[in-house]
Structures are given as structure tokens and as C-alpha cells.
C-alpha positions in Angstrom: -74.8 -23.6 51.0 -73.3 -25.3 54.0 -69.7 -24.4 54.2 -68.1 -20.9 54.1 -64.8 -20.5 52.4 -62.5 -17.6 53.0 -63.3 -16.2 49.6 -67.1 -16.2 50.2 -67.0 -14.5 53.5 -67.0 -10.9 52.0 -70.2 -11.7 50.1 -72.2 -12.6 53.2 -74.6 -9.9 54.5 -77.1 -9.9 57.4 -80.8 -10.3 56.8 -81.4 -6.7 57.7 -78.8 -5.6 55.1 -80.4 -7.9 52.6 -83.9 -6.5 53.3 -82.6 -2.9 52.7 -80.7 -4.0 49.5 -83.8 -5.5 47.9 -86.2 -2.8 49.1 -88.2 -4.9 51.5 -89.3 -4.7 55.1 -87.6 -7.1 57.5 -90.9 -9.0 57.9 -91.3 -9.3 54.1 -87.8 -10.6 53.7 -88.2 -13.1 56.6 -91.3 -14.5 55.0 -89.5 -14.8 51.6 -86.6 -16.8 52.8 -88.8 -19.1 54.9 -91.2 -19.8 52.1 -88.6 -20.4 49.4 -86.3 -23.3 50.4 -83.9 -22.5 47.5 -83.2 -19.0 48.8 -79.5 -18.7 49.6 -79.5 -18.3 53.4 -77.0 -19.6 55.9 -77.9 -20.1 59.6 -74.9 -19.4 61.8 -76.1 -20.0 65.4 -79.0 -17.6 65.8 -77.9 -15.4 62.9 -79.2 -15.6 59.4 -76.7 -14.6 56.7 -77.4 -14.1 53.0 -74.9 -14.7 50.2 -75.3 -11.5 48.2 -74.4 -12.8 44.7 -76.6 -15.9 45.1 -79.5 -13.8 46.3 -79.0 -11.5 43.3 -79.2 -14.5 41.0 -82.3 -15.8 42.9 -84.1 -12.5 42.4 -83.1 -12.2 38.7 -84.3 -15.8 38.1 -87.6 -15.1 39.8 -88.2 -11.8 38.1 -87.5 -13.4 34.7 -90.1 -16.1 35.5 -92.7 -13.5 36.4 -92.1 -11.5 33.3 -92.2 -14.6 31.1 -95.6 -15.6 32.6 -97.2 -12.3 31.4 
């Protein structure tokens, strides 16, 4: 995700909001997005923004993969 369209802007949340949304500490969330290059983050200057819908899809995909491995 490199460009932000006007329609996508309402779906962007800060990394602290994302950590709360997914029930993680700020540290756990930071490690997650740094270790997974496909995680939908956008760097705007020093800020890290997360596309909410793409992050939801990322977690759904990964949860499904973990469940299927069992």
C-alpha cells in the first residue's frame, strides 16, 4: 500500500489503536508488523498507520492458517 486515496483515509488507524483493536500490547503489535512484511502498514513520516480492513483480512487469513495446521 503506497498511495492513500480519499476513500481509504477513514480506514486508517494508528498503531496504538490497532494494538487495542486486536488485543495486543504496543510492543507485541510492533513486533508483529516488523516481522511480517505483508502486514498492511503505511509509514507517513515517523507515524505508522494501519489499514483497518486489510489488517482484519490479514488476521483472518493467519488464524485460518493456524486452525488448518491443527
